N, C-alpha and C positions, 0 to 999 in steps of 0.2 A: 576716592570718590569719583563718580562718573562726571565727565566734563559737561554733558548735557544737563545734569542736575544743577551744577553750578551756574550754567548759563540761564537755566530756568529760574532759579532763585533770584539772581541779580536782575534779570529782566522784569520779574514781577515786582521787585522792590522799586526799581526805576519807574515802571509803568504806574503803579499805585501812587507813589509819592508825586509823580508828575501830574496825575489827575487831581490829587489833593491841592497842589500848588495852583493848577489851572482853576480849580473850583473856588479857591480863596480869592484869587486876583482878577479873574475874568467875570465881569458882571453878566448874569444871564439876560438874554433878550430872546425874542421869538426866532431870530435868524440863527443864533448860536444853538438854541434849543433844538431846532429842526435839524441842523447839521449834526449835532451831538447824537440825536436819536437815530438818524440815518446811518451814521458811522458805527454806532453801537450795533445796530441791526445787521448791517452788511458784514462787518468783521466777525460777528458771532456766527452768522450763517456760513461764512467761509471756514471758520475755525472748526465747526462741528461736522463739516462735510467729510465723509469717509468713515464716520463712526458707525458701529454696527447695530445699535439699538433700533428696534422697529418703530419706536415712538417718534423718532425724528425723521424717519423715511417718508412719513406722510407729510407732504408739503403744506397742506392746509393747517394741520396741527402744529407743524414746525414753525410756520409763519406766526401763528397766534402766540405760541410760547416765546418766540424771540421778540415779538413786539412787547410782550409783558416784561421780558428781561430788559429790553432797551428802555422802557418806561421806568423801571426800577433804577437803572443806571442814571437816567436823567434826574430822577428824584433825589438821588444821593448828591448829584452835582448841585442842585438847588439847596438841599439841606446844609451841605458844607458851606456853601457861599453865604447863606443867610444866618448861620449859627456861629461862624468864625468870629465875627465882631462881638458877639455876646459872651462866648465861652473860651476865647483864645487864652485866657489866663487860668482856666480850669484844668487842674492836673488830670482828672479823669477823662475829659474831652481830648486833651492832647495824648493821653495814654491810648485811647481808642484809635486815634489817627496814627499813632506810632506803630501799633500792632496790626493795623489794617492789612499790610502785605501778608502777614501770617494767616489772617482770616481768609483773604483772597486765595492764597495758595491752597489752603485746606478745601475751600469750595471748588477750586479748579480740579484738584486731585479727585474729589468726590464725584464731580461731573464726568471726568474722564472714565472713572470706573462705572458709573451708572449708565453712561452712553455707550459703553463698551468700545472705547477708543484704544488705540495702541499706546504704549508708554511714550510719553513726551509728545503726544499727538498735537496738543495745542501749541506748545512752544516751537515745534518744527513746521507749523503751518506756512510761515513766509517762505521757507526753503522749498516746501512741496509746491507752492504756487509759482515760485521762480523756475523750478524744474519744468513745470507744465508750460510756462510762457516762453521759455528760452527758445524752443524751435520756432515760435511765431516771431520772436525778435530777430532771430537769425535769418528767417526767410524775408522779413521786412527789410533788413539791411543787406540782403543778398550775400550773406556770409555762409560758407559751406562748412 
């Protein structure tokens, strides 16, 4: 099995369960909502950078689509927080939360295909941006 695939799977599991735990325990307010919305927008913008689909090359359309996506993410945060107290003992509710990394993984792989991204494009985004910023960091610190 490819090591990137394993890293990808474990990263998505950790990421989704982390968001679920955050959603359950952190009460939403306007400040958290704004930060959550901005973070969702910026990270998604950076993640899809470099994909080849013409749909996302148009900055105006890309901005609108990513704002909608960020709003959907924010909605899930509110939904999980507000429904946990009601349905935390419901087997189906817990089942949906339990399989949510699988659902997320399927959506991510579908988006990578639709947006014509390279394999593992999304999971390697932090590495790509580290490689881009490394020369800036070196020049700032005067390291040759």
